[in-house]
C-alpha positions as CSV (number, residue, x, y, z in Angstrom):
1,M,115.1,-42.6,-93.8
2,T,113.0,-41.3,-90.9
3,L,109.2,-41.5,-91.4
4,N,106.9,-39.7,-89.1
5,A,103.9,-41.6,-87.5
6,E,101.4,-40.0,-89.9
7,I,103.2,-41.4,-93.0
8,L,103.6,-44.8,-91.4
9,N,99.9,-44.8,-90.7
10,H,99.1,-44.1,-94.3
11,L,101.3,-47.0,-95.3
12,E,99.0,-49.4,-93.5
13,P,96.8,-51.2,-96.1
14,A,93.5,-49.4,-96.5
15,S,90.2,-51.3,-96.4
16,E,87.2,-50.6,-98.6
17,D,85.2,-49.2,-95.7
18,K,87.8,-46.6,-95.0
19,A,89.4,-46.3,-98.5
20,H,91.8,-43.4,-98.7
21,T,94.6,-42.3,-100.9
22,L,98.3,-42.2,-100.3
23,P,99.5,-39.0,-98.5
24,A,100.4,-36.0,-100.6
25,S,104.0,-36.2,-99.3
26,L,104.6,-39.5,-101.2
27,Y,104.0,-37.5,-104.4
28,T,105.9,-34.3,-103.4
29,D,108.9,-35.2,-101.2
30,P,112.0,-36.1,-103.2
31,S,113.4,-38.2,-100.3
32,Y,111.1,-41.1,-101.1
33,L,112.3,-41.7,-104.7
34,N,115.3,-43.8,-103.8
35,L,113.2,-45.9,-101.5
36,E,110.8,-46.4,-104.4
37,Y,113.6,-47.4,-106.8
38,Q,114.8,-50.0,-104.3
39,S,111.5,-51.4,-103.0
40,I,109.3,-51.1,-106.1
41,F,111.3,-50.8,-109.4
42,E,114.3,-53.0,-108.5
43,S,112.2,-55.6,-106.7
44,H,109.6,-56.3,-109.4
45,W,109.6,-57.2,-113.0
46,Q,110.2,-54.5,-115.6
47,L,109.4,-54.7,-119.3
48,V,112.6,-53.9,-121.2
49,A,112.3,-55.3,-124.7
50,H,110.4,-57.2,-127.3
51,Q,111.5,-60.6,-128.7
52,S,112.0,-59.0,-132.1
53,E,115.0,-57.0,-130.7
54,L,116.8,-60.1,-129.4
55,I,116.5,-62.7,-132.2
56,N,120.1,-63.6,-133.0
57,P,123.1,-64.5,-130.9
58,G,124.9,-61.2,-130.0
59,D,121.8,-59.1,-130.1
60,Q,121.7,-56.6,-127.1
61,V,119.3,-54.1,-125.6
62,V,120.4,-51.4,-123.2
63,C,118.0,-50.3,-120.6
64,Q,117.8,-49.2,-116.9
65,V,115.9,-50.9,-114.1
66,G,115.4,-48.4,-111.2
67,R,118.9,-47.0,-110.6
68,I,120.8,-49.9,-112.3
69,P,121.9,-49.8,-115.9
70,I,121.2,-53.2,-117.6
71,V,122.2,-54.8,-120.8
72,V,120.1,-57.8,-122.1
73,V,121.8,-60.1,-124.6
74,R,121.2,-63.3,-126.4
75,N,124.3,-65.4,-125.9
76,Q,125.9,-67.9,-128.3
77,N,123.8,-70.7,-126.9
78,N,120.7,-68.7,-127.8
79,L,119.8,-68.0,-124.2
80,L,118.7,-64.6,-122.9
81,K,121.0,-63.1,-120.3
82,A,120.7,-59.8,-118.4
83,F,123.7,-58.1,-116.8
84,H,124.4,-55.0,-114.8
85,N,125.8,-52.7,-117.5
86,V,128.6,-51.6,-115.1
87,C,132.2,-52.7,-115.7
88,R,133.9,-54.2,-112.6
89,H,137.0,-52.0,-113.2
90,R,135.7,-48.4,-112.7
91,A,132.0,-48.6,-113.4
92,G,132.1,-47.8,-117.1
93,P,129.3,-49.1,-119.5
94,V,130.0,-52.3,-121.3
95,A,127.3,-51.4,-123.8
96,I,125.9,-48.0,-124.8
97,E,123.3,-48.8,-127.5
98,N,121.2,-51.5,-128.9
99,G,122.9,-53.6,-131.5
100,N,124.7,-56.9,-132.2
101,N,128.2,-57.7,-130.8
102,K,130.2,-60.8,-130.1
103,V,131.4,-59.5,-126.8
104,L,130.6,-56.8,-124.2
105,R,133.5,-54.3,-124.2
106,C,133.7,-51.5,-121.7
107,K,133.7,-48.1,-123.4
108,Y,136.0,-46.6,-120.8
109,H,139.1,-48.8,-120.6
110,G,138.3,-51.7,-122.9
111,W,137.8,-54.5,-120.4
112,T,136.0,-57.2,-122.4
113,Y,133.4,-59.7,-121.2
114,T,131.8,-62.7,-122.9
115,L,128.1,-62.9,-123.5
116,D,127.9,-65.0,-120.4
117,G,129.2,-62.1,-118.3
118,D,132.7,-63.4,-117.7
119,L,135.8,-61.2,-118.0
120,R,137.8,-62.3,-121.0
121,S,140.5,-59.7,-121.2
122,A,141.7,-56.5,-119.5
123,P,144.2,-54.4,-121.4
124,E,147.6,-53.9,-119.7
125,M,146.5,-55.6,-116.4
126,S,148.9,-58.6,-116.8
127,S,151.6,-56.9,-114.7
128,T,149.1,-56.0,-111.9
129,P,149.8,-58.1,-108.8
130,N,147.2,-60.6,-107.7
131,F,145.0,-59.9,-110.7
132,D,143.1,-62.7,-112.4
133,V,140.5,-62.2,-115.1
134,C,138.7,-65.3,-113.8
135,Q,137.8,-63.4,-110.6
136,F,135.5,-60.9,-112.4
137,H,132.0,-61.4,-113.7
138,L,129.2,-59.0,-114.5
139,P,126.4,-59.3,-111.9
140,Q,123.3,-61.0,-113.4
141,A,119.7,-60.0,-113.2
142,Q,116.8,-62.3,-113.7
143,V,115.2,-62.3,-117.2
144,E,112.1,-64.0,-118.5
145,E,109.9,-63.9,-121.6
146,W,106.1,-63.6,-121.7
147,Q,104.0,-63.5,-124.9
148,G,107.0,-62.2,-126.8
149,F,107.9,-59.5,-124.2
150,I,111.2,-59.5,-122.2
151,F,111.1,-58.7,-118.5
152,V,114.0,-58.1,-116.1
153,C,114.2,-58.0,-112.3
154,V,117.4,-57.1,-110.5
155,N,116.1,-58.4,-107.2
156,N,116.6,-62.1,-106.5
157,T,113.1,-62.8,-105.1
158,P,110.4,-61.2,-107.2
159,P,106.9,-62.7,-107.5
160,A,106.8,-65.3,-110.3
161,L,106.2,-63.5,-113.6
162,G,103.6,-66.1,-114.5
163,D,101.7,-65.1,-111.3
164,V,102.0,-61.4,-112.0
165,L,100.4,-61.8,-115.5
166,K,98.2,-64.8,-114.7
167,G,95.1,-65.0,-116.8
168,V,95.9,-62.2,-119.2
169,A,96.5,-64.2,-122.3
170,E,93.5,-66.4,-121.7
171,T,91.1,-63.5,-121.0
172,I,91.9,-61.5,-124.2
173,K,91.3,-64.4,-126.6
174,P,91.0,-64.6,-129.6
175,I,93.5,-61.7,-129.5
176,D,97.0,-63.2,-129.7
177,L,99.8,-60.9,-128.5
178,K,102.5,-63.2,-130.0
179,A,101.1,-62.5,-133.5
180,M,101.6,-58.8,-133.2
181,S,104.6,-56.8,-134.6
182,F,106.1,-53.5,-133.4
183,S,104.9,-50.4,-135.3
184,H,106.2,-47.2,-133.5
185,R,107.0,-45.5,-130.3
186,D,105.9,-42.3,-128.7
187,E,107.5,-40.7,-125.6
188,Y,106.4,-38.0,-123.3
189,V,108.0,-36.3,-120.3
190,I,105.4,-34.7,-118.0
191,D,105.5,-32.6,-114.8
192,C,104.1,-34.9,-112.2
193,N,105.1,-37.7,-109.9
194,W,105.0,-41.1,-111.5
195,K,102.3,-42.3,-109.2
196,V,99.9,-39.5,-110.3
197,Y,100.0,-40.9,-113.8
198,M,99.5,-44.5,-112.5
199,D,96.6,-43.5,-110.3
200,N,95.0,-41.8,-113.3
201,Y,95.1,-44.9,-115.4
202,L,93.6,-47.1,-112.8
203,E,90.0,-45.8,-112.9
204,G,87.3,-44.9,-115.5
205,Y,85.8,-42.5,-113.1
206,H,87.3,-39.5,-114.9
207,L,86.4,-40.7,-118.4
208,P,83.2,-38.5,-118.8
209,H,85.0,-35.5,-117.4
210,V,88.4,-35.7,-119.0
211,H,88.0,-37.8,-122.1
212,P,84.8,-37.0,-124.0
213,G,86.0,-38.6,-127.2
214,L,87.0,-41.8,-125.5
215,S,83.7,-41.9,-123.6
216,K,81.9,-42.0,-126.9
217,L,83.7,-45.2,-127.9
218,L,83.4,-47.1,-124.5
219,D,80.3,-48.0,-122.6
220,Y,80.9,-46.2,-119.3
221,R,77.9,-47.9,-117.7
222,S,79.4,-51.3,-118.3
223,Y,82.9,-50.2,-117.5
224,D,84.2,-52.6,-114.8
225,T,87.4,-53.5,-112.9
226,I,88.5,-56.9,-111.7
227,L,91.4,-57.2,-109.3
228,H,94.1,-59.8,-109.3
229,E,97.1,-60.3,-107.0
230,W,99.5,-58.2,-109.1
231,H,97.4,-56.5,-111.7
232,S,94.0,-54.9,-112.2
233,Y,91.9,-55.4,-115.3
234,Q,89.5,-52.8,-116.6
235,F,87.3,-53.6,-119.5
236,S,84.4,-52.2,-121.5
237,P,82.3,-53.3,-124.5
238,L,83.1,-51.4,-127.7
239,D,79.4,-50.9,-128.3
240,R,76.5,-49.6,-126.4
241,N,73.6,-51.9,-125.6
242,G,74.7,-54.2,-128.4
243,E,74.6,-51.5,-131.1
244,Q,77.9,-50.7,-132.9
245,N,78.9,-47.1,-132.8
246,P,79.4,-45.9,-136.4
247,D,82.2,-43.6,-135.2
248,N,84.0,-46.4,-133.4
249,F,87.2,-47.4,-135.4
250,Y,88.2,-49.5,-132.4
251,G,86.3,-52.5,-133.8
252,D,84.0,-55.1,-132.3
253,G,84.6,-56.9,-129.0
254,H,86.1,-55.5,-125.8
255,A,88.7,-53.0,-124.8
256,H,91.0,-54.6,-122.3
257,Y,93.1,-52.3,-120.0
258,Y,95.6,-54.0,-117.7
259,C,97.7,-52.2,-115.0
260,V,100.5,-54.5,-114.0
261,F,102.4,-53.6,-110.9
262,P,104.4,-51.5,-110.6
263,N,104.5,-49.4,-113.8
264,L,103.2,-51.2,-116.9
265,M,100.0,-50.8,-118.7
266,L,98.7,-53.0,-121.5
267,N,95.9,-51.5,-123.7
268,I,94.6,-54.4,-125.8
269,L,92.0,-54.1,-128.5
270,P,91.1,-56.2,-131.5
271,G,94.2,-56.3,-133.7
272,R,96.4,-54.1,-131.6
273,L,98.3,-53.6,-128.4
274,Q,99.7,-50.5,-126.8
275,T,102.2,-50.9,-123.9
276,N,102.7,-48.0,-121.6
277,L,105.8,-47.9,-119.4
278,I,105.9,-45.3,-116.7
279,L,109.4,-44.2,-115.4
280,P,110.3,-41.6,-112.9
281,V,113.0,-39.2,-114.0
282,G,112.7,-37.2,-110.7
283,H,110.2,-37.0,-107.9
284,N,108.0,-34.6,-109.9
285,K,108.9,-35.6,-113.5
286,T,107.8,-38.7,-115.4
287,K,108.7,-40.3,-118.7
288,I,105.9,-42.2,-120.5
289,I,106.9,-44.7,-123.2
290,F,104.1,-45.8,-125.6
291,D,104.9,-48.8,-127.9
292,Y,102.4,-49.8,-130.5
293,Y,102.0,-53.3,-131.9
294,Y,99.6,-54.6,-134.6
295,S,98.5,-57.7,-136.3
296,D,98.9,-57.8,-140.1
297,L,101.1,-54.8,-140.0
298,K,101.6,-54.4,-143.7
299,S,98.0,-54.4,-144.8
300,Q,96.3,-51.2,-146.0
301,R,93.6,-51.6,-143.4
302,T,96.2,-51.7,-140.6
303,K,98.1,-48.7,-142.0
304,K,94.8,-46.8,-141.9
305,L,94.1,-48.0,-138.4
306,I,97.6,-46.9,-137.2
307,A,97.0,-43.4,-138.5
308,Q,93.7,-43.2,-136.7
309,D,95.2,-44.6,-133.5
310,R,98.0,-42.1,-133.5
311,E,95.7,-39.1,-133.9
312,F,93.2,-40.4,-131.3
313,S,95.9,-41.5,-128.8
314,D,97.6,-38.1,-129.0
315,E,94.2,-36.5,-128.1
316,V,93.7,-38.8,-125.1
317,Q,97.3,-38.4,-124.0
318,E,97.1,-34.6,-124.1
319,E,94.0,-34.8,-121.9
320,D,95.7,-37.1,-119.4
321,I,98.8,-34.9,-119.3
322,M,96.7,-31.8,-118.6
323,I,94.9,-33.4,-115.7
324,C,97.9,-35.1,-114.2
325,E,100.0,-31.9,-114.2
326,K,97.0,-30.0,-112.6
327,V,96.7,-32.8,-109.9
328,Q,100.4,-32.4,-109.2
329,L,100.0,-28.7,-108.7
330,G,97.2,-29.5,-106.2
331,L,99.4,-31.9,-104.3
332,N,102.3,-29.4,-104.2
333,S,100.0,-26.7,-102.9
334,G,99.9,-27.9,-99.3
335,S,96.1,-27.6,-99.4
336,Y,95.6,-31.4,-99.6
337,E,96.8,-34.3,-97.5
338,A,94.7,-37.4,-98.5
339,G,91.3,-38.1,-99.8
340,R,88.6,-40.8,-99.8
341,L,88.1,-43.1,-102.7
342,C,85.0,-44.0,-104.6
343,I,84.6,-47.8,-104.2
344,K,82.2,-48.1,-107.2
345,R,84.8,-46.6,-109.5
346,E,88.2,-46.6,-107.8
347,T,88.9,-50.1,-106.5
348,G,91.8,-50.3,-108.9
349,V,93.4,-47.2,-107.3
350,L,92.9,-48.7,-103.8
351,H,94.4,-52.1,-104.9
352,Y,97.4,-50.4,-106.5
353,Q,98.1,-48.0,-103.7
354,N,97.9,-50.9,-101.2
355,L,100.6,-52.7,-103.2
356,V,102.7,-49.5,-103.0
357,R,102.1,-49.4,-99.3
358,L,103.1,-53.0,-98.8
359,A,106.3,-52.6,-100.9
360,L,107.4,-49.5,-98.9
361,R,106.6,-51.1,-95.6
362,R,108.4,-54.3,-96.5
363,S,111.5,-52.4,-97.5
364,L,111.5,-50.3,-94.3
365,S,111.2,-53.3,-92.1
366,V,114.3,-55.0,-93.5
C-alpha cells in the first residue's frame, strides 16, 4: 500500500497540546481495511466465547478473527485449543457451527483432524504418492481465559492478556464477573466505519446531547476517564451528590465502562455485565454484538432488571446508531479532514486513536 505524506503525518502519535483526530480517509477509504485486519484485529486479543460454551471435552465454538476463520475446542485433556478453521486439503471448513464433536471433520472432502489439530484420516488418499497424514496439522492460534471469557489471537506476539486487562477485576469489586451467567444477545449492523463506533464509545462528551435518558442516570459532572496501556476506563457514580435517583434502576455504586483495544467494550454495573464486540463487515459497515450477563439469573428481581435493561439499552443504542451514521455521512462528504479533540472530555479518544496509529505504523514498517 502506498500512503501519502499527509496520511503518514496523521499516523504520528498526537500529543495533548496538539490533539487531533485520525484523518477522514481512514474512515472512508476501503484500501485500509485489510491493513487494519492484519495490524489490529489479527495482532491483538479478540473475545470469542464464554466459558459456559466450552465446558466439556469436544465442545467447539466457531468464530472469525480478522480475516481468519477459527474454531476453539476443549480437547480430551480438558485443554482449550484454537485452530484455523481451514482444512489443509483445499481450504474447506473443519467446523461450521458451535456444538460438541469428538473430531474436526472437513465439510468439503471429509479430511478428519483430532482435537489437537493433527490430521487423522484423509479419504482415498492412501494411493497418492508421497502423502503422509502425519505431515498435516491445523495451524494453531493462541487462546487464553480471563474471568470466564475466552480470547484468541492469531499473531504469535500479542501483548500479554493480563497486561491488556490489568486492574479491571480489582477495580470493579465487589462485582464478580465469574459469578455472572449469559442471558441474551443482541446484534446490529450499522452504516459506518468500525472506528466511528469505537470513537463514540470512548467519551462522555456527547451524553447530554445524544443520550438524555442516560444522562439522567449518570452524574456527568463526575464522569471521568482513566487511561491504561491497552484500555481506557470511564466511570460515573450512579447518584448525584450522594442522592439516589428514584428513576435509576441501575442500582447503587458506580457504572464502569471499559474500552479494551482494539474492539471490545465492557459495561459493568452492579449485578450485570454487557460485552460489546465491534466487527467491521466492510469499510463502511459494522456489526455490533451485545452479550448480556447477570448475577442470580433466575430470580424475579433479575428477570425484571433484564426487561428494563433491554428496553433502555435499545433506546441508547438507537441514539448511538443515529449519530454514528450521521458522522459517517460527514466523513464521506469530503468537507472534513481532521479535527481537534477536547482534552477535558476526549482523552480516551486520543489514547485509542494513538494505539491505532502505532499499530498501523508498526505494520507498515515491517
